[in-house]
C-alpha positions as MATLAB code, in Angstrom:
seq = 'MVCIREPEFAVLVNGSPTQWFRSTTRLRQGDPVSPYLFIIGAEVLVRKDKKAQNSGRMSGINIDNAGGQGVTVSLCR';
ca = [
      46.997   40.562  -29.188;
      44.582   42.976  -30.869;
      42.823   43.446  -27.520;
      46.110   44.529  -25.957;
      47.506   46.589  -28.835;
      44.326   48.402  -29.853;
      41.898   48.356  -26.915;
      38.415   49.778  -27.342;
      36.021   50.610  -24.533;
      32.358   51.353  -23.978;
      31.217   52.773  -20.655;
      27.844   52.254  -18.984;
      26.194   55.592  -18.163;
      22.992   55.186  -16.149;
      22.850   51.577  -17.335;
      23.160   52.393  -21.052;
      26.394   51.749  -22.994;
      28.103   54.653  -24.724;
      29.650   54.428  -28.168;
      32.928   52.498  -28.451;
      36.099   54.574  -28.230;
      39.798   53.776  -28.537;
      42.337   54.214  -25.795;
      45.046   56.774  -26.413;
      47.610   54.677  -24.509;
      48.421   50.984  -24.625;
      48.149   48.512  -21.775;
      51.172   48.711  -19.486;
      52.463   46.851  -16.462;
      50.628   48.162  -13.411;
      47.544   49.064  -15.444;
      44.350   48.480  -13.391;
      43.005   46.251  -16.207;
      46.024   43.894  -16.091;
      44.774   41.626  -13.258;
      41.454   41.107  -15.031;
      43.191   40.147  -18.282;
      45.369   37.689  -16.355;
      42.305   36.084  -14.737;
      40.515   35.799  -18.089;
      43.586   34.216  -19.696;
      44.046   31.784  -16.800;
      40.376   30.806  -16.939;
      40.685   30.022  -20.658;
      43.732   27.810  -19.993;
      41.936   25.947  -17.182;
      38.885   25.290  -19.368;
      41.008   24.080  -22.291;
      43.002   21.813  -19.948;
      39.812   20.382  -18.453;
      38.342   19.767  -21.922;
      41.533   17.991  -23.068;
      41.551   15.798  -19.957;
      37.857   14.928  -20.292;
      38.362   13.906  -23.923;
      41.367   11.743  -22.993;
      43.864   13.789  -25.012;
      45.781   14.829  -21.900;
      46.125   13.538  -18.355;
      48.321   16.114  -16.648;
      52.027   15.998  -15.837;
      53.436   13.371  -13.481;
      56.155   14.638  -11.129;
      58.126   12.196   -8.952;
      60.116   13.234   -5.919;
      63.189   11.478   -4.520;
      61.097    9.190   -2.319;
      59.201    7.727   -5.271;
      55.941    9.424   -4.337;
      54.524   11.004   -7.480;
      51.884   13.628   -8.009;
      49.931   14.556  -11.132;
      49.806   18.284  -11.838;
      47.193   19.871  -14.088;
      45.390   23.183  -14.470;
      42.015   21.652  -13.589;
      40.445   22.635  -10.310;
];
């Protein structure tokens, strides 16, 4: 939550990073950074799910339909 509440940035200028500076506004819906944060968060969840399945701690969620055909749903690709 610190990354969302108190974001800091450094910009590359001619390939060299500038000093870190704080944003004067917080992250809001529609912010251009929002999709990237969503992708990073989703990637973390997928990796944690895959690690849990590989270690045998989790196997996904089984969902059955009316015909008795089930499917296992997980975050793993």
